[in-house]
Backbone and ligand atoms as CSV (ligand in chain L), in Angstrom:
chain,resi,resn,atom,element,x,y,z
A,1,MET,N,N,3.811,5.674,0.878
A,1,MET,CA,C,3.804,6.796,1.794
A,1,MET,C,C,2.399,7.382,1.904
A,2,ILE,N,N,1.949,7.578,3.132
A,2,ILE,CA,C,0.650,8.235,3.352
A,2,ILE,C,C,0.890,9.454,4.245
A,3,LYS,N,N,0.391,10.596,3.803
A,3,LYS,CA,C,0.607,11.815,4.576
A,3,LYS,C,C,-0.713,12.601,4.698
A,4,VAL,N,N,-0.885,13.235,5.834
A,4,VAL,CA,C,-2.069,14.080,6.022
A,4,VAL,C,C,-1.650,15.541,5.988
A,5,ILE,N,N,-2.383,16.339,5.222
A,5,ILE,CA,C,-2.046,17.770,5.158
A,5,ILE,C,C,-3.320,18.610,5.283
A,6,LYS,N,N,-3.133,19.824,5.734
A,6,LYS,CA,C,-4.286,20.764,5.793
A,6,LYS,C,C,-4.019,21.836,4.742
A,7,GLU,N,N,-4.804,21.820,3.717
A,7,GLU,CA,C,-4.518,22.688,2.526
A,7,GLU,C,C,-5.787,22.825,1.696
A,8,ASP,N,N,-5.731,23.787,0.781
A,8,ASP,CA,C,-6.692,23.857,-0.311
A,8,ASP,C,C,-6.160,22.949,-1.398
A,9,ILE,N,N,-6.923,21.933,-1.764
A,9,ILE,CA,C,-6.421,20.900,-2.695
A,9,ILE,C,C,-6.103,21.475,-4.078
A,10,THR,N,N,-6.707,22.616,-4.391
A,10,THR,CA,C,-6.480,23.209,-5.726
A,10,THR,C,C,-5.105,23.852,-5.838
A,11,ASN,N,N,-4.407,23.951,-4.713
A,11,ASN,CA,C,-3.058,24.562,-4.747
A,11,ASN,C,C,-1.925,23.509,-4.780
A,12,LEU,N,N,-2.300,22.251,-4.730
A,12,LEU,CA,C,-1.258,21.229,-4.536
A,12,LEU,C,C,-0.566,20.832,-5.838
A,13,ASP,N,N,0.744,20.769,-5.710
A,13,ASP,CA,C,1.588,20.404,-6.851
A,13,ASP,C,C,1.828,18.889,-6.788
A,14,VAL,N,N,0.777,18.140,-7.051
A,14,VAL,CA,C,0.888,16.667,-7.079
A,14,VAL,C,C,0.556,16.201,-8.504
A,15,ASP,N,N,0.791,14.935,-8.791
A,15,ASP,CA,C,0.466,14.438,-10.126
A,15,ASP,C,C,-1.054,14.372,-10.354
A,16,ILE,N,N,-1.762,13.874,-9.338
A,16,ILE,CA,C,-3.182,13.639,-9.507
A,16,ILE,C,C,-3.945,14.208,-8.308
A,17,VAL,N,N,-5.001,14.955,-8.598
A,17,VAL,CA,C,-5.917,15.418,-7.558
A,17,VAL,C,C,-7.239,14.679,-7.775
A,18,VAL,N,N,-7.818,14.185,-6.684
A,18,VAL,CA,C,-9.113,13.522,-6.773
A,18,VAL,C,C,-10.209,14.543,-6.449
A,19,ASN,N,N,-11.255,14.511,-7.258
A,19,ASN,CA,C,-12.385,15.409,-7.087
A,19,ASN,C,C,-13.582,14.647,-6.524
A,20,ALA,N,N,-14.224,15.218,-5.503
A,20,ALA,CA,C,-15.456,14.656,-4.961
A,20,ALA,C,C,-16.613,15.214,-5.786
A,21,ALA,N,N,-16.917,14.517,-6.866
A,21,ALA,CA,C,-17.862,15.016,-7.858
A,21,ALA,C,C,-19.266,14.487,-7.585
A,22,ASN,N,N,-20.171,14.819,-8.492
A,22,ASN,CA,C,-21.523,14.219,-8.483
A,22,ASN,C,C,-21.678,13.418,-9.783
A,23,LYS,N,N,-22.760,12.677,-9.878
A,23,LYS,CA,C,-22.941,11.739,-11.008
A,23,LYS,C,C,-22.872,12.402,-12.390
A,24,SER,N,N,-23.206,13.683,-12.452
A,24,SER,CA,C,-23.197,14.359,-13.766
A,24,SER,C,C,-21.787,14.625,-14.249
A,25,LEU,N,N,-20.860,14.774,-13.306
A,25,LEU,CA,C,-19.467,15.198,-13.578
A,25,LEU,C,C,-19.388,16.586,-14.187
A,26,LEU,N,N,-20.431,17.369,-14.009
A,26,LEU,CA,C,-20.465,18.685,-14.669
A,26,LEU,C,C,-20.263,19.822,-13.666
A,27,GLY,N,N,-19.671,19.523,-12.515
A,27,GLY,CA,C,-19.363,20.564,-11.528
A,27,GLY,C,C,-20.428,20.678,-10.484
A,28,GLY,N,N,-20.144,21.471,-9.452
A,28,GLY,CA,C,-21.076,21.634,-8.342
A,28,GLY,C,C,-20.474,22.574,-7.325
A,29,GLY,N,N,-20.795,22.358,-6.043
A,29,GLY,CA,C,-20.236,23.204,-4.965
A,29,GLY,C,C,-19.017,22.540,-4.366
A,30,GLY,N,N,-18.659,22.967,-3.156
A,30,GLY,CA,C,-17.568,22.367,-2.395
A,30,GLY,C,C,-16.292,22.255,-3.183
A,31,VAL,N,N,-15.585,21.143,-2.966
A,31,VAL,CA,C,-14.282,20.960,-3.601
A,31,VAL,C,C,-14.431,20.830,-5.139
A,32,ASP,N,N,-15.537,20.273,-5.571
A,32,ASP,CA,C,-15.838,20.137,-7.010
A,32,ASP,C,C,-15.866,21.517,-7.660
A,33,GLY,N,N,-16.586,22.452,-7.024
A,33,GLY,CA,C,-16.685,23.816,-7.575
A,33,GLY,C,C,-15.311,24.485,-7.596
A,34,ALA,N,N,-14.549,24.267,-6.535
A,34,ALA,CA,C,-13.220,24.917,-6.462
A,34,ALA,C,C,-12.298,24.383,-7.564
A,35,ILE,N,N,-12.355,23.069,-7.803
A,35,ILE,CA,C,-11.508,22.462,-8.824
A,35,ILE,C,C,-11.932,22.945,-10.213
A,36,HIS,N,N,-13.211,22.997,-10.474
A,36,HIS,CA,C,-13.653,23.454,-11.799
A,36,HIS,C,C,-13.315,24.927,-12.000
A,37,ARG,N,N,-13.458,25.725,-10.968
A,37,ARG,CA,C,-13.117,27.162,-11.100
A,37,ARG,C,C,-11.643,27.339,-11.467
A,38,LYS,N,N,-10.818,26.587,-10.777
A,38,LYS,CA,C,-9.365,26.747,-11.017
A,38,LYS,C,C,-8.936,26.132,-12.344
A,39,ALA,N,N,-9.502,24.975,-12.666
A,39,ALA,CA,C,-9.088,24.267,-13.894
A,39,ALA,C,C,-9.552,24.996,-15.145
A,40,GLY,N,N,-10.708,25.610,-15.061
A,40,GLY,CA,C,-11.214,26.391,-16.198
A,40,GLY,C,C,-12.188,25.611,-17.071
A,41,ARG,N,N,-12.676,26.283,-18.106
A,41,ARG,CA,C,-13.733,25.774,-18.969
A,41,ARG,C,C,-13.383,24.475,-19.688
A,42,GLU,N,N,-12.110,24.311,-20.006
A,42,GLU,CA,C,-11.705,23.097,-20.747
A,42,GLU,C,C,-11.999,21.838,-19.940
A,43,LEU,N,N,-11.928,21.949,-18.619
A,43,LEU,CA,C,-12.243,20.775,-17.803
A,43,LEU,C,C,-13.702,20.394,-17.996
A,44,LEU,N,N,-14.563,21.407,-17.953
A,44,LEU,CA,C,-15.995,21.135,-18.150
A,44,LEU,C,C,-16.236,20.514,-19.513
A,45,GLU,N,N,-15.538,21.007,-20.502
A,45,GLU,CA,C,-15.704,20.443,-21.864
A,45,GLU,C,C,-15.305,18.975,-21.916
A,46,GLU,N,N,-14.184,18.642,-21.258
A,46,GLU,CA,C,-13.785,17.224,-21.253
A,46,GLU,C,C,-14.793,16.409,-20.442
A,47,CYS,N,N,-15.241,16.961,-19.333
A,47,CYS,CA,C,-16.201,16.231,-18.502
A,47,CYS,C,C,-17.502,15.938,-19.240
A,48,ARG,N,N,-17.909,16.843,-20.113
A,48,ARG,CA,C,-19.136,16.639,-20.918
A,48,ARG,C,C,-19.030,15.394,-21.811
A,49,THR,N,N,-17.817,15.009,-22.154
A,49,THR,CA,C,-17.659,13.844,-23.030
A,49,THR,C,C,-17.683,12.530,-22.289
A,50,LEU,N,N,-17.717,12.583,-20.954
A,50,LEU,CA,C,-17.541,11.347,-20.153
A,50,LEU,C,C,-18.831,10.586,-19.868
A,51,GLY,N,N,-19.950,11.254,-20.088
A,51,GLY,CA,C,-21.248,10.559,-19.863
A,51,GLY,C,C,-21.555,10.298,-18.406
A,52,GLY,N,N,-21.072,11.143,-17.520
A,52,GLY,CA,C,-21.387,10.976,-16.118
A,52,GLY,C,C,-20.612,9.824,-15.491
A,53,CYS,N,N,-20.950,9.519,-14.222
A,53,CYS,CA,C,-20.182,8.497,-13.484
A,53,CYS,C,C,-21.099,7.935,-12.378
A,54,GLU,N,N,-21.060,6.641,-12.208
A,54,GLU,CA,C,-21.850,6.012,-11.138
A,54,GLU,C,C,-21.192,6.242,-9.769
A,55,THR,N,N,-21.980,6.176,-8.737
A,55,THR,CA,C,-21.481,6.275,-7.371
A,55,THR,C,C,-20.447,5.155,-7.135
A,56,GLY,N,N,-19.304,5.545,-6.560
A,56,GLY,CA,C,-18.242,4.582,-6.259
A,56,GLY,C,C,-17.267,4.374,-7.394
A,57,LYS,N,N,-17.601,4.834,-8.593
A,57,LYS,CA,C,-16.702,4.695,-9.738
A,57,LYS,C,C,-15.835,5.944,-9.879
A,58,ALA,N,N,-14.896,5.921,-10.813
A,58,ALA,CA,C,-13.969,7.054,-10.977
A,58,ALA,C,C,-13.569,7.194,-12.447
A,59,LYS,N,N,-13.399,8.438,-12.880
A,59,LYS,CA,C,-12.952,8.711,-14.264
A,59,LYS,C,C,-11.887,9.790,-14.244
A,60,MET,N,N,-10.921,9.702,-15.152
A,60,MET,CA,C,-9.797,10.630,-15.138
A,60,MET,C,C,-9.873,11.632,-16.291
A,61,THR,N,N,-9.477,12.874,-15.982
A,61,THR,CA,C,-9.327,13.917,-17.006
A,61,THR,C,C,-7.969,14.569,-16.871
A,62,ASN,N,N,-7.689,15.466,-17.805
A,62,ASN,CA,C,-6.520,16.334,-17.642
A,62,ASN,C,C,-6.749,17.337,-16.528
A,63,GLY,N,N,-5.646,17.982,-16.118
A,63,GLY,CA,C,-5.754,18.946,-15.028
A,63,GLY,C,C,-5.942,20.397,-15.462
A,64,TYR,N,N,-5.677,20.678,-16.729
A,64,TYR,CA,C,-5.823,22.050,-17.273
A,64,TYR,C,C,-5.120,23.067,-16.387
A,65,ASN,N,N,-5.811,24.082,-15.883
A,65,ASN,CA,C,-5.122,25.157,-15.121
A,65,ASN,C,C,-4.859,24.812,-13.668
A,66,MET,N,N,-5.173,23.616,-13.266
A,66,MET,CA,C,-4.787,23.163,-11.913
A,66,MET,C,C,-3.276,22.861,-11.956
A,67,PRO,N,N,-2.594,22.953,-10.810
A,67,PRO,CA,C,-1.160,22.605,-10.790
A,67,PRO,C,C,-0.903,21.110,-11.057
A,68,CYS,N,N,-1.888,20.275,-10.827
A,68,CYS,CA,C,-1.714,18.829,-11.041
A,68,CYS,C,C,-1.816,18.495,-12.522
A,69,LYS,N,N,-1.338,17.269,-12.865
A,69,LYS,CA,C,-1.397,16.844,-14.273
A,69,LYS,C,C,-2.766,16.250,-14.593
A,70,LYS,N,N,-3.310,15.499,-13.695
A,70,LYS,CA,C,-4.559,14.778,-13.953
A,70,LYS,C,C,-5.528,14.987,-12.787
A,71,ILE,N,N,-6.808,14.866,-13.112
A,71,ILE,CA,C,-7.831,14.907,-12.082
A,71,ILE,C,C,-8.643,13.616,-12.187
A,72,ILE,N,N,-8.830,12.952,-11.038
A,72,ILE,CA,C,-9.717,11.781,-11.010
A,72,ILE,C,C,-11.014,12.229,-10.357
A,73,HIS,N,N,-12.100,12.081,-11.102
A,73,HIS,CA,C,-13.418,12.472,-10.604
A,73,HIS,C,C,-14.100,11.222,-10.100
A,74,THR,N,N,-14.470,11.227,-8.825
A,74,THR,CA,C,-15.163,10.086,-8.256
A,74,THR,C,C,-16.404,10.576,-7.540
A,75,VAL,N,N,-17.398,9.702,-7.478
A,75,VAL,CA,C,-18.699,10.112,-6.914
A,75,VAL,C,C,-18.950,9.351,-5.626
A,76,GLY,N,N,-18.891,10.079,-4.520
A,76,GLY,CA,C,-19.157,9.482,-3.228
A,76,GLY,C,C,-20.642,9.301,-2.992
A,77,PRO,N,N,-20.992,8.434,-1.988
A,77,PRO,CA,C,-22.410,8.266,-1.653
A,77,PRO,C,C,-22.980,9.468,-0.925
A,78,ILE,N,N,-24.247,9.752,-1.198
A,78,ILE,CA,C,-24.977,10.713,-0.358
A,78,ILE,C,C,-25.358,9.935,0.889
A,79,TYR,N,N,-24.863,10.364,2.064
A,79,TYR,CA,C,-25.009,9.544,3.274
A,79,TYR,C,C,-26.463,9.336,3.647
A,80,SER,N,N,-26.816,8.055,3.835
A,80,SER,CA,C,-28.207,7.764,4.230
A,80,SER,C,C,-28.246,6.604,5.218
A,81,ASN,N,N,-27.057,6.271,5.753
A,81,ASN,CA,C,-26.964,5.180,6.752
A,81,ASN,C,C,-27.411,3.839,6.191
A,82,LYS,N,N,-27.214,3.638,4.916
A,82,LYS,CA,C,-27.527,2.346,4.300
A,82,LYS,C,C,-26.248,1.496,4.198
A,83,GLU,N,N,-26.434,0.173,4.051
A,83,GLU,CA,C,-25.270,-0.712,3.951
A,83,GLU,C,C,-24.383,-0.402,2.770
A,84,SER,N,N,-24.992,0.161,1.750
A,84,SER,CA,C,-24.221,0.446,0.527
A,84,SER,C,C,-23.277,1.662,0.708
A,85,ASP,N,N,-23.519,2.501,1.704
A,85,ASP,CA,C,-22.717,3.712,1.861
A,85,ASP,C,C,-21.231,3.448,2.041
A,86,PRO,N,N,-20.858,2.592,3.049
A,86,PRO,CA,C,-19.418,2.334,3.220
A,86,PRO,C,C,-18.807,1.649,2.022
A,87,VAL,N,N,-19.562,0.780,1.368
A,87,VAL,CA,C,-19.047,0.081,0.202
A,87,VAL,C,C,-18.761,1.077,-0.916
A,88,ASN,N,N,-19.716,1.956,-1.158
A,88,ASN,CA,C,-19.500,2.948,-2.209
A,88,ASN,C,C,-18.352,3.903,-1.900
A,89,LEU,N,N,-18.252,4.308,-0.644
A,89,LEU,CA,C,-17.169,5.228,-0.283
A,89,LEU,C,C,-15.816,4.543,-0.423
A,90,TYR,N,N,-15.746,3.302,0.039
A,90,TYR,CA,C,-14.531,2.499,-0.109
A,90,TYR,C,C,-14.137,2.438,-1.601
A,91,ASN,N,N,-15.107,2.142,-2.447
A,91,ASN,CA,C,-14.850,2.000,-3.872
A,91,ASN,C,C,-14.320,3.287,-4.481
A,92,CYS,N,N,-14.765,4.425,-4.002
A,92,CYS,CA,C,-14.258,5.714,-4.532
A,92,CYS,C,C,-12.729,5.786,-4.376
A,93,TYR,N,N,-12.259,5.433,-3.180
A,93,TYR,CA,C,-10.804,5.477,-2.938
A,93,TYR,C,C,-10.112,4.371,-3.670
A,94,PHE,N,N,-10.685,3.166,-3.608
A,94,PHE,CA,C,-10.021,2.017,-4.215
A,94,PHE,C,C,-9.936,2.152,-5.747
A,95,ASN,N,N,-11.012,2.599,-6.345
A,95,ASN,CA,C,-11.027,2.737,-7.819
A,95,ASN,C,C,-10.142,3.923,-8.258
A,96,SER,N,N,-10.045,4.958,-7.438
A,96,SER,CA,C,-9.169,6.067,-7.771
A,96,SER,C,C,-7.693,5.623,-7.691
A,97,MET,N,N,-7.374,4.812,-6.697
A,97,MET,CA,C,-6.022,4.289,-6.599
A,97,MET,C,C,-5.688,3.408,-7.793
A,98,ARG,N,N,-6.663,2.640,-8.253
A,98,ARG,CA,C,-6.464,1.765,-9.408
A,98,ARG,C,C,-6.202,2.619,-10.684
A,99,LEU,N,N,-6.942,3.710,-10.838
A,99,LEU,CA,C,-6.706,4.602,-11.991
A,99,LEU,C,C,-5.313,5.236,-11.895
A,100,ALA,N,N,-4.894,5.614,-10.710
A,100,ALA,CA,C,-3.568,6.181,-10.527
A,100,ALA,C,C,-2.487,5.166,-10.910
A,101,TRP,N,N,-2.731,3.932,-10.524
A,101,TRP,CA,C,-1.791,2.829,-10.854
A,101,TRP,C,C,-1.717,2.627,-12.362
A,102,ASP,N,N,-2.854,2.661,-13.029
A,102,ASP,CA,C,-2.881,2.523,-14.496
A,102,ASP,C,C,-2.123,3.707,-15.156
A,103,TYR,N,N,-2.325,4.896,-14.594
A,103,TYR,CA,C,-1.656,6.090,-15.136
A,103,TYR,C,C,-0.125,5.921,-15.011
A,104,LEU,N,N,0.300,5.444,-13.841
A,104,LEU,CA,C,1.733,5.236,-13.597
A,104,LEU,C,C,2.297,4.224,-14.634
A,105,ASN,N,N,1.578,3.155,-14.825
A,105,ASN,CA,C,2.080,2.097,-15.749
A,105,ASN,C,C,2.005,2.540,-17.203
A,106,ASP,N,N,0.887,3.153,-17.588
A,106,ASP,CA,C,0.707,3.556,-18.998
A,106,ASP,C,C,1.784,4.571,-19.404
A,107,ASN,N,N,2.245,5.366,-18.435
A,107,ASN,CA,C,3.218,6.396,-18.745
A,107,ASN,C,C,4.645,6.027,-18.300
A,108,HIS,N,N,4.818,4.809,-17.891
A,108,HIS,CA,C,6.135,4.266,-17.499
A,108,HIS,C,C,6.811,5.168,-16.444
A,109,LEU,N,N,6.029,5.553,-15.444
A,109,LEU,CA,C,6.555,6.425,-14.402
A,109,LEU,C,C,7.069,5.557,-13.240
A,110,ASP,N,N,8.030,6.109,-12.496
A,110,ASP,CA,C,8.550,5.393,-11.317
A,110,ASP,C,C,7.640,5.589,-10.103
A,111,LYS,N,N,7.012,6.747,-10.075
A,111,LYS,CA,C,6.246,7.141,-8.910
A,111,LYS,C,C,5.135,8.109,-9.299
A,112,VAL,N,N,4.001,8.092,-8.639
A,112,VAL,CA,C,3.053,9.183,-8.773
A,112,VAL,C,C,2.557,9.606,-7.397
A,113,SER,N,N,2.120,10.850,-7.322
A,113,SER,CA,C,1.499,11.359,-6.076
A,113,SER,C,C,0.052,11.674,-6.329
A,114,ILE,N,N,-0.778,11.328,-5.378
A,114,ILE,CA,C,-2.234,11.538,-5.502
A,114,ILE,C,C,-2.772,12.176,-4.224
A,115,ALA,N,N,-3.631,13.159,-4.403
A,115,ALA,CA,C,-4.197,13.870,-3.240
A,115,ALA,C,C,-5.717,13.655,-3.218
A,116,PHE,N,N,-6.205,13.175,-2.053
A,116,PHE,CA,C,-7.632,12.945,-1.900
A,116,PHE,C,C,-8.249,14.016,-0.965
A,117,PRO,N,N,-9.392,14.553,-1.315
A,117,PRO,CA,C,-10.189,15.316,-0.326
A,117,PRO,C,C,-10.965,14.318,0.542
A,118,CYS,N,N,-11.655,14.819,1.527
A,118,CYS,CA,C,-12.457,13.933,2.410
A,118,CYS,C,C,-13.806,13.733,1.722
A,119,ILE,N,N,-13.837,12.757,0.821
A,119,ILE,CA,C,-14.976,12.518,-0.067
A,119,ILE,C,C,-16.261,12.235,0.737
A,120,SER,N,N,-17.335,12.842,0.319
A,120,SER,CA,C,-18.702,12.665,0.876
A,120,SER,C,C,-18.916,13.346,2.227
A,121,THR,N,N,-17.888,13.911,2.843
A,121,THR,CA,C,-18.080,14.428,4.211
A,121,THR,C,C,-18.520,15.866,4.267
A,122,GLY,N,N,-18.742,16.491,3.122
A,122,GLY,CA,C,-19.250,17.866,3.087
A,122,GLY,C,C,-20.735,17.844,2.800
A,123,ILE,N,N,-21.064,18.277,1.609
A,123,ILE,CA,C,-22.469,18.377,1.198
A,123,ILE,C,C,-23.182,17.006,1.294
A,124,TYR,N,N,-22.453,15.936,1.064
A,124,TYR,CA,C,-23.069,14.591,1.079
A,124,TYR,C,C,-23.231,13.994,2.494
A,125,GLY,N,N,-22.708,14.682,3.519
A,125,GLY,CA,C,-23.094,14.395,4.891
A,125,GLY,C,C,-22.562,13.124,5.553
A,126,TYR,N,N,-21.493,12.522,4.989
A,126,TYR,CA,C,-20.965,11.293,5.626
A,126,TYR,C,C,-20.288,11.654,6.949
A,127,PRO,N,N,-20.527,10.926,8.031
A,127,PRO,CA,C,-19.849,11.204,9.293
A,127,PRO,C,C,-18.328,11.144,9.091
A,128,LYS,N,N,-17.651,12.182,9.588
A,128,LYS,CA,C,-16.238,12.379,9.234
A,128,LYS,C,C,-15.309,11.245,9.661
A,129,LYS,N,N,-15.493,10.796,10.884
A,129,LYS,CA,C,-14.551,9.780,11.400
A,129,LYS,C,C,-14.762,8.431,10.686
A,130,GLU,N,N,-16.020,8.074,10.468
A,130,GLU,CA,C,-16.308,6.826,9.740
A,130,GLU,C,C,-15.717,6.886,8.345
A,131,ALA,N,N,-15.890,8.047,7.714
A,131,ALA,CA,C,-15.385,8.239,6.357
A,131,ALA,C,C,-13.865,8.110,6.324
A,132,ALA,N,N,-13.220,8.694,7.306
A,132,ALA,CA,C,-11.753,8.665,7.349
A,132,ALA,C,C,-11.229,7.257,7.520
A,133,LYS,N,N,-11.912,6.470,8.358
A,133,LYS,CA,C,-11.494,5.054,8.549
A,133,LYS,C,C,-11.592,4.281,7.231
A,134,ILE,N,N,-12.657,4.523,6.483
A,134,ILE,CA,C,-12.868,3.826,5.221
A,134,ILE,C,C,-11.811,4.275,4.205
A,135,ALA,N,N,-11.540,5.568,4.190
A,135,ALA,CA,C,-10.551,6.107,3.250
A,135,ALA,C,C,-9.176,5.479,3.496
A,136,ILE,N,N,-8.786,5.429,4.758
A,136,ILE,CA,C,-7.476,4.883,5.096
A,136,ILE,C,C,-7.406,3.394,4.762
A,137,LYS,N,N,-8.488,2.683,5.063
A,137,LYS,CA,C,-8.497,1.235,4.787
A,137,LYS,C,C,-8.364,0.982,3.280
A,138,ALA,N,N,-9.134,1.709,2.491
A,138,ALA,CA,C,-9.106,1.486,1.008
A,138,ALA,C,C,-7.723,1.760,0.455
A,139,VAL,N,N,-7.097,2.834,0.936
A,139,VAL,CA,C,-5.783,3.194,0.414
A,139,VAL,C,C,-4.753,2.162,0.840
A,140,LYS,N,N,-4.836,1.711,2.095
A,140,LYS,CA,C,-3.901,0.689,2.571
A,140,LYS,C,C,-4.126,-0.618,1.845
A,141,ASP,N,N,-5.389,-1.007,1.632
A,141,ASP,CA,C,-5.691,-2.244,0.905
A,141,ASP,C,C,-5.129,-2.182,-0.538
A,142,SER,N,N,-5.129,-0.994,-1.106
A,142,SER,CA,C,-4.638,-0.845,-2.476
A,142,SER,C,C,-3.163,-1.249,-2.596
A,143,ASN,N,N,-2.385,-0.872,-1.570
A,143,ASN,CA,C,-1.060,-1.403,-1.407
A,143,ASN,C,C,-0.108,-1.225,-2.603
A,144,TYR,N,N,-0.124,-0.038,-3.186
A,144,TYR,CA,C,0.774,0.264,-4.277
A,144,TYR,C,C,1.982,1.001,-3.686
A,145,ASP,N,N,3.179,0.372,-3.774
A,145,ASP,CA,C,4.376,0.946,-3.199
A,145,ASP,C,C,4.732,2.321,-3.774
A,146,ASN,N,N,4.538,2.426,-5.079
A,146,ASN,CA,C,5.032,3.646,-5.751
A,146,ASN,C,C,3.992,4.719,-5.982
A,147,ILE,N,N,2.953,4.730,-5.113
A,147,ILE,CA,C,1.999,5.827,-5.144
A,147,ILE,C,C,2.054,6.544,-3.789
A,148,ASP,N,N,2.432,7.802,-3.830
A,148,ASP,CA,C,2.400,8.623,-2.601
A,148,ASP,C,C,1.014,9.224,-2.420
A,149,VAL,N,N,0.437,8.998,-1.279
A,149,VAL,CA,C,-0.959,9.419,-1.042
A,149,VAL,C,C,-0.998,10.556,-0.014
A,150,TYR,N,N,-1.722,11.614,-0.378
A,150,TYR,CA,C,-1.957,12.713,0.537
A,150,TYR,C,C,-3.452,12.789,0.862
A,151,PHE,N,N,-3.794,12.721,2.139
A,151,PHE,CA,C,-5.159,13.001,2.564
A,151,PHE,C,C,-5.198,14.498,2.851
A,152,VAL,N,N,-6.031,15.198,2.105
A,152,VAL,CA,C,-6.033,16.660,2.212
A,152,VAL,C,C,-7.267,17.080,2.993
A,153,CYS,N,N,-7.016,17.673,4.149
A,153,CYS,CA,C,-8.103,18.120,5.028
A,153,CYS,C,C,-8.264,19.606,4.914
A,154,PHE,N,N,-9.493,20.059,4.851
A,154,PHE,CA,C,-9.764,21.475,4.669
A,154,PHE,C,C,-9.949,22.165,6.025
A,155,GLY,N,N,-10.352,21.369,7.000
A,155,GLY,CA,C,-10.607,21.948,8.328
A,155,GLY,C,C,-9.834,21.226,9.412
A,156,ASP,N,N,-9.793,21.848,10.584
A,156,ASP,CA,C,-9.070,21.286,11.733
A,156,ASP,C,C,-9.624,19.936,12.173
A,157,GLU,N,N,-10.957,19.806,12.116
A,157,GLU,CA,C,-11.579,18.591,12.645
A,157,GLU,C,C,-11.110,17.372,11.825
A,158,ASP,N,N,-11.236,17.464,10.498
A,158,ASP,CA,C,-10.776,16.348,9.662
A,158,ASP,C,C,-9.273,16.084,9.869
A,159,TYR,N,N,-8.511,17.160,9.959
A,159,TYR,CA,C,-7.071,17.026,10.101
A,159,TYR,C,C,-6.736,16.218,11.363
A,160,GLN,N,N,-7.382,16.547,12.472
A,160,GLN,CA,C,-7.140,15.849,13.735
A,160,GLN,C,C,-7.589,14.410,13.655
A,161,ILE,N,N,-8.724,14.165,13.005
A,161,ILE,CA,C,-9.231,12.777,12.886
A,161,ILE,C,C,-8.198,11.927,12.142
A,162,TYR,N,N,-7.713,12.456,11.029
A,162,TYR,CA,C,-6.755,11.658,10.218
A,162,TYR,C,C,-5.436,11.466,10.981
A,163,LEU,N,N,-4.950,12.515,11.676
A,163,LEU,CA,C,-3.728,12.369,12.416
A,163,LEU,C,C,-3.880,11.302,13.470
A,164,ASP,N,N,-5.004,11.292,14.177
A,164,ASP,CA,C,-5.226,10.293,15.231
A,164,ASP,C,C,-5.294,8.897,14.648
A,165,LEU,N,N,-6.002,8.732,13.540
A,165,LEU,CA,C,-6.194,7.400,12.962
A,165,LEU,C,C,-4.891,6.863,12.338
A,166,LEU,N,N,-4.017,7.722,11.912
A,166,LEU,CA,C,-2.793,7.261,11.231
A,166,LEU,C,C,-1.600,7.144,12.182
A,167,GLN,N,N,-1.816,7.483,13.443
A,167,GLN,CA,C,-0.685,7.421,14.386
A,167,GLN,C,C,-0.088,6.028,14.483
L,1,AR6,N1,N,-9.662,21.752,-0.812
L,1,AR6,C1,C,-9.737,20.629,-0.021
L,1,AR6,N2,N,-10.882,20.223,0.539
L,1,AR6,C2,C,-11.996,20.940,0.280
L,1,AR6,C3,C,-12.010,22.086,-0.531
L,1,AR6,C4,C,-10.766,22.477,-1.092
L,1,AR6,N3,N,-10.677,23.543,-1.893
L,1,AR6,N4,N,-13.290,22.571,-0.564
L,1,AR6,C5,C,-14.030,21.744,0.182
L,1,AR6,N5,N,-13.271,20.777,0.715
L,1,AR6,P1,P,-17.758,18.456,-0.593
L,1,AR6,P2,P,-19.088,15.855,-0.964
L,1,AR6,C6,C,-13.635,19.674,1.609
L,1,AR6,O1,O,-19.032,19.075,-0.109
L,1,AR6,O2,O,-19.504,15.826,0.461
L,1,AR6,C7,C,-20.502,19.074,-4.821
L,1,AR6,O3,O,-21.557,19.939,-5.090
L,1,AR6,C8,C,-14.863,19.837,2.477
L,1,AR6,O4,O,-14.525,20.594,3.621
L,1,AR6,O5,O,-16.920,19.236,-1.538
L,1,AR6,O6,O,-18.470,14.600,-1.545
L,1,AR6,C9,C,-20.426,17.933,-5.823
L,1,AR6,O7,O,-20.756,18.340,-7.118
L,1,AR6,C10,C,-15.166,18.370,2.808
L,1,AR6,O8,O,-14.314,17.943,3.877
L,1,AR6,O9,O,-18.021,17.016,-1.311
L,1,AR6,C11,C,-21.441,16.967,-5.263
L,1,AR6,O10,O,-22.736,17.339,-5.648
L,1,AR6,C12,C,-14.733,17.619,1.550
L,1,AR6,O11,O,-13.928,18.545,0.809
L,1,AR6,C13,C,-21.302,17.127,-3.769
L,1,AR6,O12,O,-20.801,18.449,-3.574
L,1,AR6,C14,C,-15.885,17.124,0.711
L,1,AR6,O13,O,-16.920,18.088,0.697
L,1,AR6,C15,C,-20.326,16.148,-3.211
L,1,AR6,O14,O,-20.375,16.233,-1.814
C-alpha cells in the first residue's frame, strides 16, 4: 500500500518515520530539527554512537518521544545536478525500505508502516517533481508486500505532485 498524506511527520502514529538527516546525524533544521525536538535528547545521544552516515545510506534508531517506534535516518544528496544525485536519492528510499524489511523480519511482525518526508527537497534543493518520481520508483522497486508506505508532504505543492504521479 502506498498513500500520500499532508501532515507534520512528527505527529504520525506509524511504526517507522524516516528522517532527512545530514551526514553527522546530529540534528539540523527542517524535518530533522522537528524530529529531534520532538524525540528529545535521548535521540541525540543514540545518534552520537552511530558515527555519522554516508549520503544515500540509512541507519535506524529508537523513536523515543516520537509517536513512532523507530526512526530511520537517511542522508539525501545536496542537489547539484550531478549524475550521482538521482542515484543517491534513490538509495535513500531503497535502503530505508530495506531497513524496514529487516525490522519486520527481526521482530517477526506481519506488517510495518513507514512514513517518508520529501527527502532533499527542502534545504538540500532537489527539484520537487524529479525527487517525487525517484521516491515512488524506489519504493515500488522495493516491492515489499507487507510494508505500508506513506509519502508525507508538508506543503500543497508536494502533495499535488505526489497525487498526480500516483494516479
Ligand atoms: N513534517 C513533514 N515534512 C516536513 C517537516 C515536518 N515536520 N518539516 C519539513 N518538512 P528538509 P533536506 C519537509 O529541509 O532538503 C536539515 O538541516 C520540507 O517541507 O527538512 O533533505 C538536515 O540536518 C521538505 O519538503 O530536508 C540536513 O542538513 C522536506 O521535509 C538538511 O536539512 C525535506 O526538507 C537536509 O535537507
